C-alpha positions as CSV (number, residue, x, y, z in Angstrom):
1,M,15.9,30.9,-1.1
2,N,15.3,28.6,1.9
3,L,16.0,24.9,2.0
4,R,12.4,23.9,1.0
5,E,12.5,26.1,-2.1
6,S,15.9,24.6,-2.9
7,F,14.4,21.1,-2.8
8,E,11.5,22.3,-5.0
9,E,13.8,23.8,-7.6
10,R,15.9,20.6,-7.6
11,E,12.7,18.6,-8.3
12,F,12.0,20.7,-11.4
13,Q,15.6,20.2,-12.6
14,E,16.0,16.5,-11.9
15,L,12.6,14.7,-11.9
16,S,10.7,13.4,-14.9
17,P,8.2,15.8,-16.5
18,Y,5.5,13.2,-15.5
19,A,6.4,13.5,-11.8
20,A,4.3,15.3,-9.2
21,H,6.3,18.4,-8.3
22,S,5.9,19.6,-4.7
23,R,5.6,23.2,-5.8
24,N,2.6,22.3,-8.0
25,S,0.6,20.4,-5.4
26,R,-3.1,20.9,-5.5
27,G,-2.8,21.9,-1.8
28,R,-4.6,21.1,1.4
29,D,-8.2,21.5,2.4
30,R,-7.1,24.1,5.0
31,Y,-4.4,26.6,4.4
32,E,-1.1,26.2,6.4
33,P,2.1,28.2,6.2
34,E,4.8,26.5,4.3
35,C,7.7,24.8,6.2
36,D,11.1,26.4,5.6
37,I,12.8,23.0,5.4
38,R,10.4,20.3,4.1
39,T,8.3,20.1,1.0
40,V,4.6,19.4,1.3
41,Y,5.0,15.7,0.6
42,Q,7.8,15.4,3.1
43,R,5.5,16.9,5.7
44,D,2.7,14.5,4.8
45,R,5.0,11.5,5.1
46,D,6.2,12.7,8.5
47,R,2.7,13.3,9.8
48,I,1.6,9.8,8.8
49,L,4.8,8.2,10.2
50,H,4.3,9.9,13.6
51,S,0.5,9.2,13.8
52,K,-1.2,6.9,16.3
53,A,-2.9,5.2,13.4
54,F,0.4,4.2,11.9
55,R,1.6,2.7,15.2
56,R,-1.7,0.7,15.6
57,M,-0.9,-1.3,12.5
58,K,1.8,-3.3,14.3
59,D,-0.7,-5.6,15.9
60,K,-3.1,-6.0,13.0
61,T,-2.8,-9.3,11.3
62,Q,-2.3,-9.6,7.6
63,V,-3.6,-13.2,6.8
64,F,-3.2,-15.5,9.8
65,L,-5.7,-14.6,12.5
66,A,-3.8,-16.3,15.3
67,A,-0.3,-16.8,14.0
68,Q,2.2,-18.4,16.3
69,G,5.6,-16.9,15.8
70,D,7.4,-13.6,15.1
71,H,8.0,-14.0,11.4
72,Y,4.5,-13.6,10.0
73,R,3.6,-10.3,8.4
74,T,1.5,-7.7,10.1
75,R,-0.3,-4.8,8.5
76,L,2.7,-2.6,9.5
77,T,5.4,-4.8,8.0
78,H,3.2,-5.1,4.9
79,T,3.1,-1.3,4.7
80,L,6.9,-1.1,5.0
81,E,7.3,-3.6,2.2
82,V,4.9,-1.7,-0.1
83,S,6.8,1.5,0.6
84,Q,10.2,-0.2,-0.2
85,I,8.9,-1.6,-3.5
86,A,7.1,1.6,-4.5
87,R,10.2,3.8,-3.7
88,T,12.3,1.5,-5.8
89,I,10.0,1.9,-8.8
90,A,9.6,5.7,-8.3
91,R,13.4,6.2,-8.1
92,A,14.0,4.2,-11.3
93,L,11.3,6.2,-13.2
94,N,12.6,9.5,-11.8
95,L,9.3,10.3,-10.1
96,N,8.7,11.9,-6.7
97,E,9.9,9.5,-4.1
98,D,8.6,11.6,-1.2
99,L,5.0,11.6,-2.5
100,T,5.3,7.9,-3.2
101,E,6.5,7.1,0.3
102,A,3.7,9.2,1.9
103,I,1.0,7.4,0.0
104,A,2.5,4.0,0.7
105,L,2.8,4.6,4.4
106,G,-0.8,5.9,4.7
107,H,-2.6,3.5,2.3
108,D,-3.7,1.0,5.0
109,L,-4.2,3.3,8.0
110,G,-7.9,2.4,8.1
111,H,-7.6,-1.3,7.8
112,T,-9.5,-3.4,10.4
113,P,-8.2,-5.8,13.0
114,F,-8.3,-9.4,11.7
115,G,-7.4,-8.5,8.2
116,H,-10.0,-8.8,5.4
117,N,-12.2,-11.0,7.7
118,G,-12.7,-8.0,10.0
119,E,-13.5,-5.9,6.9
120,E,-16.1,-8.4,5.8
121,V,-17.8,-8.4,9.2
122,L,-17.9,-4.6,9.3
123,N,-19.2,-4.4,5.7
124,K,-22.2,-6.6,6.8
125,I,-23.1,-4.7,10.0
126,H,-22.2,-1.1,9.1
127,P,-24.9,1.0,7.4
128,G,-23.7,1.7,3.9
129,G,-21.0,-1.0,4.1
130,F,-17.3,-0.6,4.8
131,E,-14.2,-0.2,2.6
132,H,-10.8,0.0,4.2
133,N,-9.4,2.5,1.6
134,V,-12.3,4.9,2.4
135,Q,-11.7,4.4,6.1
136,S,-7.9,5.1,5.6
137,L,-8.8,8.5,4.2
138,R,-11.3,9.1,7.0
139,V,-8.6,8.3,9.5
140,A,-6.3,10.9,7.8
141,D,-9.0,13.5,7.4
142,V,-11.0,13.2,10.7
143,I,-9.9,10.7,13.3
144,E,-6.2,11.4,13.6
145,S,-6.7,14.8,15.2
146,T,-4.8,16.9,17.8
147,Q,-5.9,19.8,20.0
148,S,-4.7,22.2,17.4
149,R,-5.7,20.4,14.1
150,R,-8.6,18.3,12.9
151,G,-7.2,15.4,10.9
152,M,-3.8,15.4,9.3
153,N,-4.8,18.0,6.6
154,L,-2.8,16.1,3.9
155,T,-2.3,17.2,0.4
156,M,-4.8,16.3,-2.3
157,E,-2.2,14.0,-4.0
158,V,-1.6,11.9,-0.9
159,R,-5.3,11.7,-0.1
160,D,-6.1,10.6,-3.7
161,G,-3.4,8.0,-3.6
162,I,-4.7,6.6,-0.3
163,V,-8.3,6.3,-1.2
164,N,-7.6,4.9,-4.7
165,H,-4.9,2.4,-3.8
166,T,-7.5,-0.3,-4.4
167,G,-10.7,-0.3,-6.5
168,P,-11.5,0.7,-10.1
169,V,-10.3,4.4,-9.9
170,R,-6.8,5.1,-11.0
171,P,-4.9,7.7,-8.9
172,F,-4.3,10.9,-10.8
173,T,-0.5,10.9,-10.0
174,L,1.9,8.3,-11.3
175,E,3.2,8.1,-7.7
176,G,-0.2,7.0,-6.6
177,Q,-0.4,4.5,-9.4
178,I,2.9,3.0,-8.4
179,V,1.6,2.4,-4.8
180,K,-1.5,0.7,-6.3
181,I,0.6,-1.8,-8.2
182,S,3.2,-2.1,-5.4
183,D,0.5,-3.0,-2.9
184,R,-0.5,-6.0,-5.0
185,I,3.1,-7.1,-5.7
186,A,3.9,-6.9,-2.0
187,Y,0.9,-8.7,-0.5
188,I,0.8,-11.6,-3.0
189,N,4.5,-12.3,-2.6
190,H,4.7,-12.0,1.2
191,D,1.5,-14.0,1.7
192,I,3.0,-16.8,-0.4
193,D,6.1,-16.6,1.7
194,D,4.1,-16.8,5.0
195,A,1.8,-19.6,3.6
196,I,4.8,-21.7,2.6
197,R,6.5,-21.1,6.0
198,S,3.3,-22.1,7.8
199,G,2.9,-25.3,5.7
200,V,-0.5,-24.3,4.3
201,I,0.9,-24.7,0.8
202,S,4.2,-25.8,-0.6
203,A,6.2,-24.1,-3.4
204,E,5.2,-27.0,-5.7
205,D,1.5,-26.0,-5.4
206,L,2.0,-22.6,-7.0
207,P,0.7,-22.2,-10.6
208,E,3.3,-23.6,-12.9
209,E,3.0,-20.9,-15.6
210,A,3.2,-18.1,-13.0
211,I,6.4,-19.5,-11.5
212,R,7.9,-19.9,-15.0
213,V,7.3,-16.2,-15.7
214,F,8.1,-14.8,-12.2
215,G,10.7,-17.1,-10.9
216,S,11.0,-19.9,-8.3
217,T,12.0,-17.8,-5.2
218,H,10.5,-14.9,-3.3
219,R,13.4,-12.7,-4.2
220,M,13.3,-13.5,-7.9
221,R,9.5,-12.9,-8.1
222,I,9.6,-9.5,-6.5
223,N,12.6,-8.4,-8.5
224,N,11.1,-9.5,-11.8
225,M,7.7,-7.9,-11.1
226,V,9.4,-4.6,-10.2
227,V,11.6,-4.7,-13.3
228,D,8.5,-5.4,-15.5
229,V,6.7,-2.3,-14.1
230,I,9.7,-0.1,-14.6
231,T,10.3,-1.4,-18.2
232,N,6.7,-1.0,-19.3
233,S,6.2,2.4,-17.6
234,D,9.4,4.2,-18.5
235,G,8.8,7.4,-20.4
236,R,5.0,7.0,-20.2
237,D,2.2,8.9,-18.5
238,I,0.8,5.7,-16.9
239,I,2.2,3.0,-14.6
240,C,1.5,-0.5,-15.9
241,Q,2.7,-4.1,-16.2
242,S,3.1,-6.2,-19.3
243,E,0.0,-8.2,-20.2
244,E,1.9,-11.5,-19.5
245,Y,2.8,-10.3,-16.0
246,K,-0.7,-8.9,-15.2
247,T,-2.3,-12.1,-16.3
248,N,-0.1,-14.3,-14.2
249,L,-0.3,-12.0,-11.2
250,D,-4.0,-12.3,-11.4
251,A,-3.6,-16.1,-11.6
252,L,-1.5,-16.1,-8.4
253,R,-4.1,-13.9,-6.7
254,T,-6.8,-16.4,-7.7
255,F,-4.7,-19.3,-6.4
256,M,-4.1,-17.5,-3.1
257,F,-7.8,-16.8,-2.5
258,A,-8.7,-20.4,-3.2
259,N,-5.9,-22.0,-1.2
260,V,-4.8,-19.6,1.5
261,Y,-7.2,-16.6,2.1
262,K,-10.3,-18.8,2.2
263,S,-8.5,-21.9,3.6
264,S,-9.9,-23.6,6.7
265,R,-6.3,-24.3,7.8
266,V,-5.7,-20.5,7.9
267,K,-9.1,-19.3,9.0
268,R,-10.5,-21.8,11.5
269,E,-14.2,-21.6,12.2
270,E,-13.7,-20.8,15.9
271,D,-11.3,-17.9,15.0
272,L,-13.8,-16.5,12.5
273,N,-16.6,-16.7,15.1
274,K,-14.4,-14.7,17.6
275,V,-13.7,-12.1,14.9
276,E,-17.5,-11.6,14.4
277,V,-18.1,-11.4,18.2
278,V,-15.3,-8.8,18.7
279,I,-16.2,-6.6,15.8
């Protein structure tokens, strides 16, 4: 038994019966010999981490188009925060942490420059529209190629988690579902943090009921949201939040769209015009 087979056997012995086990992966589009050391999900994680597309996220803005300062989130730091939150939940639920991390690291590979504003412009001018989750999968399947391999040739579980991290379709693995919820937990909370730091909003502006439920600080809000997901998903074949948390997270998202994402203080007209010209 080599090291990979030992890891696979350990997964069967230690992980939840609801976990996606590496040995039972639905496989890749194109056959590859197995690695003697790493499981299929560990290999996927490493391919994404070492890709050019992953490195390109470091200069893609999250919310602020022309932020002054080093402390505002980028698409890369957002991805790392999603990964951290998702891995915490996966470990607590005894699910496959390697698969969770691979999906989280790859979920935004296809995001445009200039955040969602760049996505909106591309959606207008590209025949058939544009969705960043579909482009993320296209980056993994086609664009990120080498001389010896077309695309990353990722497993079906990782590809499904990437393309369905947003939108109405639920990923077929619990690990993918964890990333879907973790993405929302991460971006709403770190965007609140950035917006308060920039002076666009103050902590007192946040919806009163949401703050009562989640907590008054950045740390408290993330911790309480994570605990809620773990509590409501433990021992179940679905990843979910309580109705109270889901309702109030939606309220926070609505508030952020009205007061931050669409704010003229964040998205100045001249900056938006430059985005359109560049795209």
